[in-house]
N, C-alpha and C positions, 0 to 999 in steps of 0.2 A: 503496501499499500505506498503511496507518494505522502510524504509530507508527515509519516509517524518515524519518531525518532527507535531506529531497533537499541533494545537493551533491556532493561528486570524491570518487567510491570510491578504492582503494589503485592500486589499475594506472592510472586515468585523472590521480591525484596524480603518481606517478610521469613517467609521457608529459608531463602536465605541466611539472615538474619538468625533464625533459630537454632538451626546446623552448626553456626559458626559459634554459638553459644555453647550447646553441647559437646563440642569438640575443645571450646576452650574449658569447660568445667571436669572434663574427662581430664585433661592434661594439669589444671589445677589440684584436682584429687591425687595425682601421683605426685605434686611436687616439682613436673616443669614447668617452672613461673615464665620464661622466655618464650615460650609454646603459647600457655596458657594466655601471655598477655598479645599474641601476633592474633589468637583465636578471637580475642576480645576487643580488639581493635576493629576486628572486621566486622564483630557484629554492633557495633557502637558506631561504624560508619556506615552500615543497613538501617539500622532503628537508634537512631538518635536520641528517641525519647524514653530509653528502658534504664532506668535507674539502677538494676540488677548488673547490666553491662558495664557502666560505669563506675559500681563498684568492684564488679572482680577484675575490670582490667586495672584499677589503682592497687588494690591489692595483688594484683601477680606483678604491677609492675615494683611494688612495695618489698616483695619476697625477694626479687629479681636483684635486691640491693639499689634500685633507684628512686629514693624518698621523693627526688625534687619530680620526676616523671610522676609519680602518684598524685601527687597533690591536684593536678588539673582535673582528670578523672573522679577523685573521690570528692571533691567539690561538685563537680557537675550534678553527682549523684543526689548530695544535698539541697542542691537546689533544685531537685525536683522530688526528694524526700527528707525533708526535714526533720523526720523523727526516725531517721538510717542510722539507731546505736552505731554498730558496727562499722559505718561509714566515718561516724564521727571520732570514732575510737582510732582508724587508722590514720586519718588522715590526724586527729593529734599526734600520733605518734610518730608519723613521718615528718611534721614540720617541730618536733622533738628531736629531729633528726639533721634538721635543717637550721637550729639552733632560734628556730622561732617560739620561743618557751611560753611568753604570753598568750599567743594563739593557739600552742599547743596543751595549753592548760584547759585552755575555753574546751576546745574538743573534746577532750578525755572526762572535764566535769560534767558537760553534756550527756555523753554515753553513758556515765554513772546514774546522773540523774533519768534514763531512759531505763535501766538496767541492766547495763553493761556490769558483769561481774569481775573482768579484766579491767577495768576502767576502775571499778570505787576501790579495786588494791591497791593497783597505780596510786591513787590521788595524793597519800599521804607521803610518797616516793618522792613527790615533785610538787610537796608544800602546797598543799589545796585541799578542797574538797567543794560540795559542789551546792549553791543554795536551795533549800527545800521550798521555796516559794516558785524561782522562776528558772530554777534549772543551771544559771550562770556558774563559773568560777568563784569561788571565796576562797581567800589567801590567806596561809598563815601570816600572822605578824605580832607586835609589838605593843603596846601603848606602855610610854610613864607614870600615868597616874592610875591606877585601877579601880581609885573608890570617885572617879569623874562621874558627874549625871550625863555632862555631856563631853563628847572628846571630836575634835578636828583631826580627820587626817586623809590616808591614803582613799578611795574611791575601791580598790581591789580587795582591799583587807578584808576579811569574812569576820562573820561575830558567831557564836556560838551561846545560846541559849542555859543558866546554868538550873533553870529548872526542869526545862523538858527538851533539854538539848537540840534541838531546831539548830540549824545552820541556817547563818541566811548571809547574804554576799551585800555590800558597803551600798549597794544603788538599792537595794531593796530597803535596809533598813533604815536607808538618810530618805525612804520615800523621794529619791530624783533630785534632793538638792542640795549644792555643790558643798562635799564634804562636812556635814556638821549632824550628828547625831544622838538622837535621847537614847539613851543605853537600856531601853523594855523589852521585853519579847512582846514581837504584836500576837503572837498564838497565845500564850499563857501572863503575861504580863511579866513572867519573874526577869530577872537581872543577865542582862548579855551581855560578856565579857570578848576578848579579841582569842579570835580563833586561835590555839598553837597549838603543839604536836604533845 
C-alpha cells in the first residue's frame, strides 16, 4: 500500500516489548545484568510507559556497577509510580554511591515509609529515619538546649516524641514555618526531642 510506512504496528510493538521484558526477566533472574539491561532497554524503547521495565533496567544497570546509568530509568519509573518502594530504595542506594547523600537519604526514607524492610534497616546507618506523617527523611541531629520550648535550627533535622515515639521531619514539626518549632507532638501532645541514634 502506498503512503503507509513499513514497520512495527502497535500490537506488534506491544508483543515485542513483552518478549523483550520476559527475556530481560530471565537474564535478571540468573544474574546476567548486562544482558538483562539490553533486553529491558529494548522493552523501554518499545513501551516507554512501563514503570516495571524502567525499574528493572535501572536495577540491572545498578547491579552491573553502573550507578550513574541506573538513575535515569529509576527516576522514570518513579515519575510513573511514585509509590514504587523498590525503585525508591534502588535510587537511594545508587545516589549514595554517587555521593548525593541528601537525595539518597530522601529516597531510602521514602522506601522505608512504603514498607521496604531493607530501607528501614539501612536508615540508622545513614543517620536518618522517616517522618511518620509525610514519609520524608528525618535526619539525626543535636541541639544545645534540650529543655527549650522552641528551637531554631535546620529543617532537615528529625524529631521523636518522648511519649508515643512518633518520628517527624522538621517540615512537619514546623508546620512549614521557616526553621522555628514548638516542641509538642501533634499526635499525643508529648514532648518532642531531636532524633538521635
